[in-house]
C-alpha positions in Angstrom: 0.0 0.0 0.1 1.1 3.6 -0.6 2.1 6.0 2.1 -1.0 8.2 2.6 -0.2 10.6 5.3 3.3 11.6 6.6 4.0 15.0 8.2 7.6 16.0 8.7 8.3 19.1 10.7 11.3 21.2 9.7 13.2 23.3 12.2 12.2 26.8 11.3 15.2 28.9 10.0 15.4 32.2 11.9 18.7 33.6 11.3 18.4 37.3 10.4 14.5 36.8 10.5 13.0 38.2 13.5 9.4 37.1 12.6 10.5 33.5 12.2 12.3 33.6 15.4 9.1 34.9 17.3 7.2 32.0 15.8 9.7 29.5 16.7 10.0 30.6 20.5 6.1 30.6 20.8 5.8 27.0 19.5 8.7 25.7 21.5 6.9 27.6 24.6 3.7 25.5 23.8 5.6 22.3 23.4 7.4 22.7 26.7 4.3 23.6 28.7 2.3 20.7 27.4 1.8 17.6 29.8 -0.2 14.4 30.5 -2.2 13.2 33.5 -2.6 9.5 33.5 -3.2 7.0 36.4 -0.3 4.5 37.0 -2.3 1.6 36.0 -2.3 0.4 32.4 -5.3 1.4 30.2 -6.4 -0.2 27.0 -8.6 0.6 24.2 -9.5 -0.8 20.7 -8.4 0.5 17.4 -9.4 0.0 13.9 -7.2 -1.1 10.8 -8.7 0.9 8.0 -6.6 0.8 4.6 -3.6 -0.6 6.5 -3.6 2.4 9.0 -4.4 2.6 12.7 -7.5 4.8 13.6 -8.3 5.4 17.2 -11.1 7.4 19.1 -10.0 10.7 20.7 -12.3 12.6 23.1 -12.0 16.5 22.4 -14.5 18.8 24.6 -17.0 16.1 25.2 -17.2 14.7 21.7 -15.5 11.8 20.2 -13.5 11.9 16.8 -11.6 9.5 14.7 -7.7 10.2 14.6 -5.0 8.4 12.7 -2.4 7.0 15.2 0.7 8.1 13.8 4.2 7.9 15.5 5.8 9.7 12.5 4.0 13.0 12.8 2.9 15.9 15.2 -0.6 16.4 16.5 -2.7 17.7 13.6 -6.1 19.0 13.4 -8.2 19.1 10.2 -9.1 22.8 9.3 -12.7 22.0 8.9 -13.0 20.2 12.1 -11.2 23.1 13.9 -14.7 25.1 13.5 -16.2 22.6 16.1 -13.9 23.2 18.9 -12.3 25.9 20.9 -8.6 26.7 20.4 -5.8 29.2 21.0 -4.0 30.8 18.1 -0.1 30.5 18.7 2.0 30.9 15.5 2.7 29.7 12.0 4.8 26.6 11.4 6.7 25.3 8.1 5.3 21.7 7.3 6.4 19.2 4.6 4.4 16.1 3.6 5.7 12.9 2.1 6.5 14.1 -1.2 8.6 17.1 0.2 5.9 19.6 -0.5 5.5 22.2 2.1 3.4 25.1 3.3 3.4 27.5 6.2 0.4 26.6 8.4 -1.5 27.7 11.5 -0.3 26.3 14.8 -2.9 26.4 17.7 -3.0 25.1 21.4 -5.8 22.8 22.5 -6.6 22.7 26.2 -7.2 19.1 26.4 -7.5 15.6 24.7 -8.6 12.6 26.2 -7.9 8.8 25.7 -9.9 6.8 28.3 -8.8 8.3 31.7 -5.5 9.7 30.3 -5.7 13.5 29.7 -3.3 15.5 27.5 -3.1 19.1 28.5 -2.2 22.3 26.6 -1.2 20.3 23.5 0.1 22.4 20.2 -1.5 21.1 17.1 -0.8 21.8 13.4 -3.9 22.8 11.5 -4.2 21.8 7.9 -6.8 20.7 5.1 -6.7 16.8 5.2 -9.4 16.5 2.5 -7.3 15.3 -0.6 -5.5 12.6 1.6 -8.8 11.6 3.3 -10.7 11.5 0.0 -8.1 9.3 -1.6 -7.4 7.1 1.3 -10.9 5.9 2.5 -10.0 6.8 6.0 -12.6 9.4 7.7 -10.4 11.2 10.4 -10.5 14.6 11.8 -6.9 14.7 12.6 -3.7 12.9 13.4 -2.8 11.8 16.9 1.2 12.1 16.7 4.4 11.6 18.7 4.1 15.1 20.2 1.1 13.8 22.3 2.6 10.3 22.9 6.0 11.4 24.2 5.0 11.4 27.9 3.8 7.8 28.2 4.5 4.2 27.1 2.5 2.6 24.3 1.9 -1.1 23.4 0.3 -2.1 20.1 -1.4 -5.5 20.0 -2.1 -6.2 16.3 -3.5 -9.6 17.0 -6.3 -8.2 19.4 -6.3 -4.8 17.7 -5.9 -3.0 21.1 -3.5 -0.4 22.3 -2.3 -0.3 26.1 -0.8 2.9 27.6 1.0 3.5 30.8 3.5 5.6 32.7 5.4 2.5 33.8 7.2 -0.2 31.9 6.6 -2.7 34.6 2.9 -2.6 33.7 3.7 -4.2 30.2 5.0 -7.6 31.6 7.8 -7.6 29.1 10.0 -10.8 29.0 13.8 -11.2 28.2 12.8 -12.6 24.7 11.7 -9.6 23.2 14.0 -7.5 20.9 15.0 -4.2 22.7 15.9 -1.5 20.2 17.2 2.0 21.5 16.0 5.1 19.7 16.1 8.8 19.8 13.6 11.5 18.8 13.6 14.2 16.3 11.9 17.8 16.4 8.4 16.1 16.4 9.3 13.6 19.3 9.2 10.9 16.7 11.4 7.9 17.5 14.6 7.5 15.1 16.1 4.0 14.9 19.4 3.2 13.3 20.0 0.0 11.2 22.9 -1.3 9.1 22.0 -2.5 5.6 24.3 -3.1 2.8 27.3 -1.9 4.7 25.5 1.5 5.2 24.3 3.1 8.7 20.9 4.3 8.1 18.6 6.4 10.2 14.7 5.4 10.0 11.6 7.2 11.3 9.4 4.7 13.3 6.2 5.5 11.4 2.9 3.9 12.2 1.3 6.2 9.6 2.8 4.3 6.7 2.0 0.9 5.4 5.6 0.1 4.2 8.0 -2.3 5.8 11.3 -0.8 5.6 11.7 2.1 3.2 14.9 3.8 2.5 15.8 7.1 0.8 19.3 6.8 -0.2 20.6 3.2 0.0 23.3 2.2 -2.8 20.9 -0.1 -4.8 23.6 -0.2 -7.8 25.6 -2.5 -5.5 22.9 -5.1 -5.5 22.3 -7.7 -8.0 19.9 -6.6 -10.7 18.1 -9.8 -11.0 16.8 -9.2 -7.3 15.4 -5.8 -7.7 11.8 -5.2 -8.7 11.1 -1.8 -10.0 7.7 -0.2 -9.6 6.1 3.0 -10.4 3.6 4.4 -7.8 1.3 7.2 -7.0 2.2 8.8 -3.6 -0.5 10.9 -1.9 0.6 13.6 0.6 -1.5 16.2 2.2 -0.2 18.9 -0.3 -0.7 16.7 -3.4 0.3 13.6 -5.4 3.7 12.6 -6.8 4.5 9.9 -9.3 7.8 8.2 -8.1 10.0 5.1 -8.6 10.2 2.6 -5.8 12.8 -0.4 -6.0 11.8 -3.6 -3.9 14.3 -6.1 -3.0 15.1 -8.9 -0.4 17.6 -7.8 2.1 19.0 -8.5 5.6 19.4 -5.5 7.9 20.7 -5.2 11.3 19.5 -3.2 14.2 22.2 -0.9 15.6 22.9 -1.2 19.3 20.7 -4.2 19.9 23.0 -7.3 20.2 23.5 -7.8 16.6 19.7 -8.6 16.0 18.9 -8.8 12.3 15.6 -9.0 10.1 15.4 -10.3 6.5 12.7 -9.4 4.3 11.5 -7.2 1.5 12.6 -3.6 1.7 12.0 -0.7 -0.5 13.9 2.3 -1.8 11.9 5.2 -3.0 13.8 7.2 -5.6 13.2 10.8 -4.5 12.2 10.2 -0.6 14.4 12.4 1.8 13.9 10.3 4.9 13.7 6.6 5.5 11.0 4.9 7.6 9.9 1.7 9.3 6.1 1.2 8.8 3.2 -1.0 9.6 4.2 -3.5 7.1 6.9 -4.6 9.4 5.4 -3.6 12.8 2.3 -5.5 12.4 4.1 -8.8 12.5 5.1 -7.9 16.3 3.7 -7.0 19.8 5.1 -3.4 19.9 5.9 -1.5 22.8 7.3 2.0 22.5 8.9 3.5 25.7 9.3 7.1 25.1 10.5 7.7 28.7 13.4 5.5 28.5 13.6 5.7 24.5 13.3 1.9 23.9 11.4 0.1 21.3 10.5 -3.6 22.2 9.3 -6.2 19.7 7.9 -9.6 20.2 7.2 -11.9 17.3 3.3 -12.6 17.0 1.9 -15.6 15.1 1.1 -13.8 11.9 2.4 -15.5 8.8 4.8 -13.2 6.9 3.3 -12.7 3.2 5.5 -13.1 0.2 5.3 -10.7 -2.8 2.5 -12.2 -4.8 0.7 -9.9 -6.9 -1.2 -9.3 -10.4 1.5 -6.8 -10.9 -0.4 -3.7 -9.7 -1.9 -2.1 -6.6 -5.1 0.0 -6.3 -6.3 3.1 -4.6 -9.1 5.5 -4.6 -8.8 8.9 -6.2 -11.8 11.2 -5.8 -14.8 9.0 -7.2 -12.6 6.5 -9.2 -10.8 3.3 -8.5 -7.4 3.6 -10.1 -4.1 1.9 -10.5 -1.9 3.3 -7.6 1.5 1.3 -8.4 2.5 -1.0 -11.2 5.6 -3.4 -11.4 7.7 -3.2 -14.2 8.0 -6.3 -16.4 4.8 -7.6 -14.6 2.0 -9.0 -16.9 0.2 -5.9 -16.2 2.9 -3.5 -17.3 3.4 -5.3 -20.4 -0.4 -5.2 -21.2 0.0 -1.5 -21.0 -1.5 -0.9 -17.4 0.1 2.3 -16.0 -0.3 4.4 -12.7 -3.4 6.7 -12.6 -5.3 4.5 -14.9 -9.0 4.3 -14.0 -10.5 0.8 -13.5 -13.9 0.2 -15.0 -14.2 -3.5 -13.9 -12.3 -6.3 -12.1 -14.0 -9.6 -12.6 -17.8 -9.2 -11.6 -17.1 -5.8 -9.8 -18.1 -2.9 -11.9 -16.9 0.6 -10.9 -18.0 2.6 -13.9 -20.6 4.6 -11.9 -19.9 3.1 -8.4 -20.2 5.2 -5.4 -17.2 6.3 -3.2 -18.4 3.9 -0.3 -18.6 0.9 -2.8 -15.0 1.6 -3.9 -13.8 1.8 -0.3 -15.6 -1.3 0.6 -13.9 -3.0 -2.4 -10.5 -1.9 -1.3 -11.0 -2.7 2.3 -11.9 -6.4 1.3 -8.3 -7.0 -0.2 -9.9 -8.9 -3.1 -6.9 -9.1 -5.3 -4.9 -10.8 -2.3 -7.6 -13.3 -1.9 -7.6 -14.5 -5.6 -5.0 -16.9 -6.6 -6.4 -17.6 -10.1 -7.0 -15.4 -13.2 -8.5 -12.0 -13.0 -10.1 -9.9 -15.9 -9.6 -6.2 -15.6 -11.1 -3.4 -17.8 -9.1 -0.1 -18.0 -11.1 3.2 -19.2 -8.7 3.8 -22.1 -8.5 0.4 -23.4 -10.9 -1.3 -25.7 -10.4 -5.0 -24.6 -10.4 -6.8 -21.3 -7.1 -7.8 -20.0 -6.4 -11.2 -18.5 -3.8 -11.4 -15.6 -2.4 -14.3 -13.5 -1.0 -13.7 -10.0 2.8 -13.9 -10.0 5.5 -14.5 -7.4 8.0 -11.8 -7.8 10.5 -13.1 -5.1 
């Protein structure tokens, strides 16, 4: 799945710019003043997996809203939803999305957010229009619950039970000695940064529950890898400020977590051609019981019972774009690519499913069923700009 929402805060450059310096210190003051009130006992609440993303209920001023649970972002409020709540204007802040497109946005202070009995006070939030990302992702959210709010507690994500625990004491999670312990440090947004060794290179990766990727790298030297182990794909990457078509390289590789007793992982990793920052996403994390200890800055991973999937595909991936079902990614040299299927092609029909005049809800329902993953035989697909149906067989790429 493509990465839908990713916010990267840039440190504000204020040299010889008194206005930028003024905004910087106002934002820093809010960040320093925020705090959390939570009982010592562990609390637990359910979450939903929608389009390979974690969605949680957040209580603001007596009303519950759906938020994306994203360790790779700060707290974000949708600009339309802002009209429903009380807030305090603070400053402006420079923000970029996953495609390195940026804007200067409003930064506000919210008096309180709540998860169960845990209360998050005086939290700073970025205000932006999430409509394009939401409309294209089938995820109905009012904001992003980011690392800037999570930073004062410890969080455990249980994908088997679809539940999240939070606590202010690591003893409440009953961790055992067999769990992988990985140290991290944090960036300007308080998001965890983990270092790994891949292909002889030391890489810094953002721990990003807002991404559906496994391991995605920005500058790994893929030229040193054998050409017959690389799968090239062309994908549509949606950010909050627009869409970019980019090249992604997939290859099986082993990587080692730095400072974790030589522990390693072997699987399918990605290199995105124009990505500026690497990440670790849900494609990897969902295979583990994940505990994030912000207080002591350690990540704990315990293997769960999920079976790791191989890359078997019809050669393309799908997504919603406004009111259409489209091709969001296509693998080079696949049957789909050879047949002329390209990124942003509008899909009219797949087998007995017709999308010519389908509602947006129907398109989202089809995407959520993962139909293409459940079919092992041949499919028939009709693209809007092609006269004939195309027959495709599922291929194993690695």
